[in-house]
Every structure is written in structure tokens, then in C-alpha cells.
C-alpha positions in Angstrom: -9.7 11.0 -8.3 -9.6 14.7 -9.5 -6.7 16.9 -10.3 -3.5 15.3 -9.2 -2.0 18.8 -8.5 -4.6 19.3 -5.8 -3.8 16.1 -3.8 -1.4 15.7 -0.9 -1.1 13.3 2.0 2.0 13.5 4.2 3.3 10.8 6.5 6.3 9.3 8.1 7.7 7.0 10.8 7.2 7.1 14.5 10.5 8.9 15.3 9.9 11.4 12.4 13.3 10.8 10.9 11.7 9.8 7.6 8.9 12.0 6.2 7.2 11.7 2.8 4.3 13.1 0.8 2.0 11.2 -1.4 1.2 13.7 -4.2 -1.5 11.8 -6.0 -4.6 9.9 -4.8 -4.1 6.1 -4.5 -4.9 3.9 -7.5 -6.7 1.7 -5.0 -6.4 0.8 -1.3 -6.0 -2.8 -0.4 -6.8 -4.4 2.9 -4.7 -7.6 2.7 -5.6 -10.5 5.1 -2.9 -12.9 3.8 -0.8 -14.8 6.4 2.4 -13.2 4.9 1.1 -9.7 5.7 -0.1 -10.8 9.1 3.4 -12.1 9.9 5.2 -9.1 8.5 3.0 -6.5 10.4 2.3 -8.5 13.5 -1.3 -7.6 13.0 -4.5 -9.1 11.4 -4.0 -7.3 8.1 -2.2 -4.5 6.3 -3.7 -1.5 4.6 -1.8 -0.4 1.5 -2.5 2.6 -0.7 -1.1 1.9 -4.1 0.5 4.9 -5.8 2.9 5.6 -8.6 6.4 5.9 -7.0 6.9 9.1 -9.0 4.2 10.7 -6.8 5.8 9.6 -3.6 8.1 12.4 -2.6 10.7 12.1 0.2 10.6 15.2 2.5 13.3 14.2 5.0 15.4 11.3 6.0 16.5 8.3 3.9 14.7 5.0 4.3 16.6 1.8 4.2 15.2 -0.8 1.8 15.1 -4.3 3.2 14.4 -7.3 0.8 12.1 -9.9 2.1 10.4 -12.9 0.6 6.8 -12.9 -0.6 4.2 -15.6 -1.2 4.6 -15.0 -5.0 8.3 -15.9 -4.8 9.2 -12.6 -6.4 9.9 -10.9 -3.1 9.4 -7.3 -2.0 11.6 -4.4 -0.9 10.3 -2.7 2.2 11.2 1.0 2.9 11.9 1.3 6.6 13.1 4.1 8.8 16.8 3.3 9.7 16.2 4.6 13.3 12.8 3.3 14.5 12.5 0.6 11.8 8.8 1.4 10.9 7.8 0.0 7.5 6.6 3.0 5.4 6.0 1.5 1.9 7.1 -1.4 -0.2 7.8 -2.4 -3.8 6.7 -5.8 -5.0 8.7 -7.9 -7.4 6.3 -7.9 -10.3 6.3 -4.2 -10.9 9.6 -3.3 -9.5 10.0 0.2 -8.1 7.4 2.0 -10.3 4.6 1.3 -7.8 4.6 1.9 -4.1 2.4 0.2 -1.6 2.2 2.9 1.1 1.2 1.7 4.6 -1.8 3.9 5.3 -1.1 3.8 9.1 2.1 5.8 8.5 0.1 8.7 7.0 -0.7 11.7 9.2 -4.4 11.3 8.4 -4.9 7.6 7.8 -8.7 8.0 8.2 -8.8 9.4 4.6 -8.0 5.9 3.2 -10.6 3.3 3.9 -10.0 0.1 2.0 -11.5 -0.2 -1.5 -11.1 -4.0 -1.4 -10.4 -6.8 1.0 -8.1 -9.5 -0.4 -7.0 -12.9 0.7 -10.0 -13.1 3.0 -9.7 -16.9 3.1 -7.0 -16.5 5.7 -8.4 -13.5 7.6 -8.6 -13.8 11.3 -12.0 -15.3 12.3 -12.8 -12.3 14.5 -12.3 -9.8 11.7 -15.7 -8.8 10.4 -15.7 -7.4 6.8 -18.3 -4.7 6.5 -21.5 -5.6 4.7 -21.3 -4.6 1.0 -17.5 -4.3 1.0 -15.7 -5.7 -2.0 -13.9 -8.8 -0.8 -12.1 -11.7 -2.5 -10.9 -15.0 -1.1 -7.6 -14.5 -2.8 -6.7 -11.8 -5.4 -8.9 -10.3 -8.1 -8.8 -9.2 -11.7 -7.8 -5.5 -11.7 -10.0 -4.8 -14.8 -13.0 -5.8 -12.8 -12.3 -3.8 -9.6 -10.2 -0.8 -10.4 -11.7 2.5 -11.7 -11.2 3.4 -15.3 -8.8 6.2 -14.3 -6.7 3.9 -12.1 -6.5 1.3 -14.9 -5.2 4.0 -17.3 -2.7 5.2 -14.7 -1.5 1.6 -14.2 -1.2 1.1 -18.0 1.0 4.2 -18.2 3.3 2.6 -15.7 3.7 -0.5 -17.8 4.8 1.3 -20.9 
């Protein structure tokens, strides 16, 4: 992951009202194929780069947070542009607002963030082909078995 001071990835909504910078490399990038994500995005999956919220810096605008239900029952808060309504990132109920799930498609250079893991593949669209050798799980996984040592340490720091 390298020196956190050297990392930057900017992004924003379609109308450019809300702009942000991710100032640390993601802990992990999820490609989620669950039906909830399919419904919320109107697509076959969502790509989320998980990063500490303290390293997500708002550059302009002010997102509106919309609370929506989630499969876990704990809900999530989605940060949306108040003008064009694009979903920029979300906070899931379990960790509150300390961790942000940044929608990689909102980043200026989304190609930098290929998925580290595919989750909930049991409900993926049948025409989606997961690359050979990719880490994939029918549902979720145990973080200790998938995340890097550095990412696990960063997550542990959030839980203190």
C-alpha cells in the first residue's frame, strides 16, 4: 500500500457539484454481486473501494446522506450529490461512519481500482464471467483470510 502521504485519487458526481479526494489506498476493493447492490445501482454489480472515512476529503459541494435498508438489517447511509443524485460512497450500519465504501465509478481514474475480491457470487447475473484465478465467494468471507496484513491493521485501528 505504500506511504499514505503519496496516495491521492479524486472523484465526484456527474454534474461536478460534489468533488472529493481519497487520500489513502483502499483497504480492499469489493465487487459485490448481491441482489441488493444490483437493485440499488441498476446494474449487475457494484465496485466499492473501502477506505477510512478520515482519508476521504471533501473538495467541493456537500453530499446529501440518504438512509436505505440493507440485507443485514443494519441499513446504510448513501452519500449522494444533491443535484444529479449520483451515489458517491456509503457507510454501512455495522461500522458506522468510520469506513467509507467509495463507488469506484465516481473516481476520475476508476481503472486504477480493479476488484480484489468478488462477493455474493451466488446471485451474480449468469452472463457475468468472473476472471479465472480471481478471489470469489458465494456470499461474504472472513477478512482475516482475504485482507492484507496492512489492511487488517488499519481496520483494527478503526475499531479501537
